Every structure is written in structure tokens, then in C-alpha cells.
N, C-alpha and C positions, 0 to 999 in steps of 0.2 A: 315690285313682285320680290318677296324673296325665293328665293333660286335655291334646292339641292341636289345633293347628289349621292348617289348609296355603290356605297364599291364594298361585293359580298368577296370573301374571301375565304381562300383553299384551296388548293391542289383537285380536289375531289369533286368538284364545281365544273371542271374541264376534263370533266368525264363524262362517258355515255351515263352514270349510275347513280348519280345525285340529280337534284333541280335545285336550283336559287329558286322559293318560294318569298323567302320574309322579303325580298325586295316589293312584290305584288303588294303586298301587306303595311308595309312602312309609307308605298304612295297614296294607296288609297288614306289614310292615316291625312298625313302630310296636303294630301289635296282636302280635306276637310279641311283644312285653318289656311289654309288660299296659298299653300306654298305649294309651288311649280318645281316639279323632280323635269330637272334638265340633260341627268347622261346618268346612266349605271354601268358597273361594270366586275367584271368578274377577274380574281387574277389569284393566282397558285401562289403558294405559299416561299416565297421568294422577297427576302429581303432589299433586294434592289430593287426587284420590279413595285415593290410595295411602296416604298418611298418612292416611287418615283406617281405614281398612282397618287398617294397624297400630294404629290407636286401641284399633279392635271387638276385636282378637284380643287387646291387653293386660290388656282385660275382663274376657276369661271362659277362657282357655286358659292353661297353663301354660308350654309349647312351643309359639313355632311355628315354619313352613316355608315358606319362599318360595321358590319356580321359577320363571327366565325374572326378564328386566330386568337383568342385569349383564352387556351387552354393550357394545360402544362409542362406540354411536350416542347420537342427541339423547333419544329415544324410549325410551330405557332409564335409567330415574330409581330402579330399588331403593333403594340405598344413599343415593339424595339424599335418597328420601323416608323411610327410617330415619332416618337421622342429625337430620334437620330435625325428624322425632317425637321421638329421645331428645336431642335438645337438646346433640347433643356434633359434636366438627367429625371432618373427613375431610381424612387426612394421606395423604401419598406415602410407597409403599414402595419403594425403589429395587431391592432383590431383586425384585420382579413384575415390575419396568419393565424391569429388565432380564432375567428369565423370557422375555418377553413380547418383548422384542428379538433375543435370540438365535433364541427360534420362527420367528420373521420368515424372519429372516440363514438359517436350515439350509434353508430355501425359497427360498434366493435374492435376497430381497425385502428390502426397506427397511421399518421399521415405520413405518403412518401415524402421523401423533399424536395422531388420534383415538382412538387405543387408548389412548394415559395415561392415560386416565380409568379404563383396566380395573388398574390397578396407587393407585389410592385406595384408603384403607380405613376402616374407622370407629374411630374412636380406640377402643382397648380388645378388638378383634377377635383373632380366631386365623383367618389363615388356612388355606382349605385346597386343600392343589393338584388341577392341573385337569390328567390326564393326554393329555385326548382336546382339548381347547379353549383359547383365550384367555383364558378367564373363568373366576378364579377366583374357588372358594366361601370367605364366612366366617360365622366363629361367635362370637358374641356373647353376653356373658350381662348382662343391666340388667334393674332393677325385682322382680328374683326370677324373670324369666323366663329360658329358653333362645333364642333367634334361631339359625336355621342359614338361608343367604342360599346358594341354591342354583344352578349354570347348569340352564337350560330343556329344550337337546337332551336325551333323556332317554339318547344313547349316553355325554355327559355326566354327567348327575345319578347314573345310577346307580353308576359304578366311585366316584365322589367320596365318594358316601353310602356305599358296605360298605367302602371302605380308610381313610376319614376319620372321617365322622361320626360311626359307630354310636357310637365308644368314647368321644364326649363326652357323648351323650344317656343323662338321666339315666331310669333306668325302676325300673316297681314288680318286681311277683313276676311270673314269664313265663308267656304263656300259649300252650299245643297248641290248635291248628285240627283238625281235620280234614274235607278235602270230600272228599263224592261225587260222582260225577258220573252221571247214567243219561239214554238219548237215549227220544226217540220215546214218552216216557209228558205227558202235562199235569200242571200243578201244581197244581194240584185234584186231583188223581188219586192225584198219590208224596205228597202232604200230607195225605190222608187215610187213606192206606197205613201211615203214618209217626206215625199219632194216637196211639198206645200210646207210643212213644219219647218227644216233644214233651211230652207232659202230664204225665211221668214225670219229666224232669229236674229237677233242685234248683238243682245249680251250676254247670253247662253250659248255654253258651246255645245254642239252634236256629236256625239262618235256611236258607228255602230258596228262590230265587234262581230267575226263568225269563230263558232266550231260546231262539232259535227252535230247534224241537226238543231238546232241549237239559234238563235241571234240575240245579240243583247247591246241594245240602242242606249245610252248615255249620256242624258241631258247634267251639263255643268253650269251653274251659277252664283256670282256673288250675292251676296247679302242683298245687293241695291237689284239685282236683278230680279227677285221673289217674283211680283206680279209676272212678268214676260213667263218667267219657268213654269208657273201656274196654269197658265195657259197654252202654253208649249205642252204640258202636259196632260192637258184637255184633248188638248187636238187629236193627240196622239193615241187616246183613249176611242174617240169618237172615229179612228181612219178603223184602228188593228183590230178592235173590237175584242170579242172573245178568244183572236187567238193569240193573245196576251194569258199566259199564263202565271205569269208574278208582277210584283212589284217590285224586289228585292233579291236579295240573293240566295231567297232560298231554292233550292230544287224540284223539277216536275212530282220527283216519287212523292217529297214532301206536300206538294199542293193536291195532290190524288189522295192522300192517306187523309188532310184532314177534309176533304170533299166527302170521301169513305165513311170518316166518321160520324158526319153531318149525317150524310144522306141512311146513315145503319145500315150500310150492305155491306158484303162478300161477295170476295174474287177468289178465283182459283184460276192457275194458270198451266199451258200445258206447251212445252218448249222444245224444237230441233236445236236448230241451227245455231239460237244463245245460251244453248247447254247450263239454264238457270239464273243467265243473265241479265234476267228478268225479275226472275223470285227474290233473288238476290237485292236487286234495289228497293223490292216492297219492303222486304224485313230487315233493310239499311236504317230505317223508321222506328225509334224506340215503341211503342204501345200498336205494334200493325197486327200482333197477334188478332186483337178485337175485326179487324176486317181483312185478313190475307189468310185463306183457309190452308191452303195448298198449293204444288207448283209439284210438278212430273218432267221431268228432261224424256222425252219418247224420242230417241235419234233415230234408231229405224223403225226402218216397217215395219215391222211388228211387236216393235212396243206400242207405236202407233193401234195397231188392230186390238193388241192384248188389254193394254190400260185404257185405250177412248174409245177402240168398238170401230175406229175406222173400217170399214168393208176394204180387203186385201185388192179385190175385182175393181174397187175405186181408185185405189192406190194405182194401180196396175195400168188402168187407163188412162187417166192424169199424170201421173206422177208425183211423189211426195209432194215435191215444191207446189204448188197449184191452185188456184182457187179453192177449189172441193173439197181437197184435202182439208184446207186451213177452216173452212167451214164446219166439216164433220169434226176437226181436232174441239175447235170452241165450242162445238154442242157435247160433247163428247165427255168434255171436262165440269160442265157444268152440272149436267145432269145424275153425273157420278156423286160428285160432291154436294149438289143440291144446295149452293151457291145461286148469289142473285145473278152473277155476272160470269163467267166464263171467257179469257183469253187462250189463244191460239199466234204462235208462228213460227211458219218453215218458210225454209230460204235457204240458198249458197250464197256462203259467206266464207266462198274462194281460200287459198287464190287456185284453187283446185276444183274440179264440181261443174265449173260453167260450159253451155253447150250456145250453138247459135239463139237459139229458140226462147233459154233461160239461164242469161249470161252469170256472172257472176253478180253480187248484188241484186238481185231479183230477190225478192221474200213480199210472203204474204202476210196478214194478218188480222186475224179474226176477233170479234165480240160478240157474244153469244149472251142475250137475256129471254129473258121468259114469254117476247113477243117478236124476235126477229133474233137475226145473226148477220151482222154488217163482215166483209171482208177488203181489206183494200190491198192493193197491189201496187209494190217500190220497188222502186229500181235506184239505191246505197252508191257513192262512190266511195274510194279507199281500200283499204286493208281490210283482213281480218277482223280483226277489232274495231275498225270503225265501222262495221257494216253489220257487227253483234250488237254493238252499242246503238249504232241508228233505226234498230230495228227495235232495243227496247222501250228507246225514246220515241216511236209513235206507235205502242200497245198503250202506252204510261197515257200517253198527249189522246189515244182515240178516247179509252176513258175516260181520260178529262174531259171531253167535251160530251161525251153521251152524261155524265152524274151532270155536268150546265142544262140540260135541254129540261 
């Protein structure tokens, strides 16, 4: 099997303020072509450390992919480190220089002299055009390895990889990946439910991944195991049923949006502890105005009473975080807006505000339609942001299941 190593370059990636997402994207495209990623690393803008990273990668991988460090500034050192390791020269490419100068001229600017650095190309390298930035990518074959130098910004890297790089990539037998996305079940429960599937697989690889209030089950197989993959997928569907909300990488809000459009229904939401997060997730989807009517943030008890008609005595008797209040909130937003579904969320997101009776993570989600109102209580682990996200996930999943009835 062909192996690959990904090197993410940039000191900013070693801080809490930037995250390397390029390696995730590249790994997916490599796996689809039967190439196994055996290592990933993040290296700061240090010439010696970069040379060491190339030395290690060349010793253990067939394909080396680097993202970042191709800019014009003094801390962009990827080219220099590679040629130092390979002991080959950098040469000025007049066509790249002319292209960079023209790019600046279109913006009414003269190219800064430091951008000349981006026209330096390792001897024997193929230039990969960058249609979204000034840093061209580079491809080189040396010492029996394939090396790709790609820009750091994802909006530059991804088009370059798809348009220019993939055709140069050696690949083996392609792989097929099937992904099942499941909301609101713990990882251990899903794994236990699918034990009969995972234990019987031969050529198909089984992986289960956990995220807040969501599980992904991945099945990866070479083309030679296509029949086994089809059989395994059928068994997963039979076991999990409507607990599966998607069989690809689309989000729960996208699935709910599609179902709402198909049903020609409308929804409105009343949120307390989520502070508008559920409304935000609905409206992230283009065309959501056809089914999302409005959302209100009723953070205070007064807001719940004034905007939704929740009786003050109901709140006083049960507390704002309670089943009766969640019920009244869902019914209040539905009747005031005249929509098909009203959703409510009230809870304790933390880190303050919890009690022995209602600890941090206690959340009630209500869903009202013309026939009934259902309220579910949850106890979510994690910090404030995780509790809020899980609450919105629970609300979307309740609506999805209602639409499937």
C-alpha cells in the first residue's frame, strides 16, 4: 500500500488560535484513492525543524504533502527547507514572477519585492497554479518519493489539490467509504448495537467516531470488497433504523431543512439557554426562509411571560428550567406565530446556576404541533458551549423524528 505523511507548516498552528483543517481534507481524498496516511505533524516556522521533518517523512512515507509556508515573508521557509534537505538549487521562474506582478497590477498595485521569493522554484519541480492567491504550489519527485508543497489557506489549497495535484498522485486500488451519522446516542451504545457488524467484517474497516451528541460510523473498503461493504451497510441500516439521520457528511440542520421543505411545514423556536443557537443553525441553510418563520430568545422569566404567555405562577412553582415551562414555551411560540411546529429549549448551560435538583447540563426541549406537545429532559455533559450545542442538536433531532412519523 502507498503511504503518505502530511506536514502542516506554520507557527500559528502551534497556538490555540489556529487549527489545521487541511490535513483532514487531504486525508479523506487520499483514502479514497487507496493511500494510507501513516503520520501527520505540525511544524513551526523554523528552518532546522522543517529540514528534520522532511528527513523523517522521507524515511517512512511514499508521498509527502506539505501545507503552508509558501508565502513571501521571512518566516515562509518551506521551499528553502526542502531544497536544503534534497541538496538542489532554487531557480527563479520568470513566468511565475510575471504572473504575480500582473496579479498585483490588476489591483492597481506594484508588486512588493518580497513577493519575488514566491517565483523561486526547486530544480525539477512542476508548478501548480494558484487561482486564489499569489503562492503557487509545487510538485516534485525525488528519491523515489512524491512531494507536494501546497498553500496554507484552505480556499487556496483545496481547488489547487483538486484541479492540479490529484492527477499527479500515484494511487493504488481505490477505496469506498460509507458514513452513517447518528444523533443523540452515546458511542458505547452505538458500538454495542453494531457489534454483530463489526465482528463479522473481513476486508471492510470499521471505525466509530464520537462528537458532542453525534456519532459517525465509517465503513471503508477496497473495490474488491464492494459486496461485503453493501452487505455491512444493509445490516447497519436494519439495526439502527431512523436513528441514522444521514449517510454522508451533511449536517442535521440540512437534513431537517430538506424534510421541512418536502412536508411544506413551518417552524418557530423559543430559546433560553441556547441564546439563539438553534435559530442560527436553522438559518445557516440557504432557502431556510421557506420553513423557518422566526426565533425568539427568552432568556429572562419576564421575556417568557411577555413574549410567549408563559404564566408567571407556572415559572414560580416549577422554575424556568422545567417540563411545564418548556411545554408552555413550545405551545406559546407556536400559537403566537401560527406555524406547524413550535420548539422550546430551557436549561442550565453552566458553569454557574446549577443545583442538586437541576445540575449543570439539565435541559428540557419541547416540541408542539396542532395535536400534542412533547417534552424531553436531558442531562448533557461538558462545558457551556457543549451543553448549548447538544441542546440544539436534541431539538433538531426531535423535529426530524416528528417529520418522519
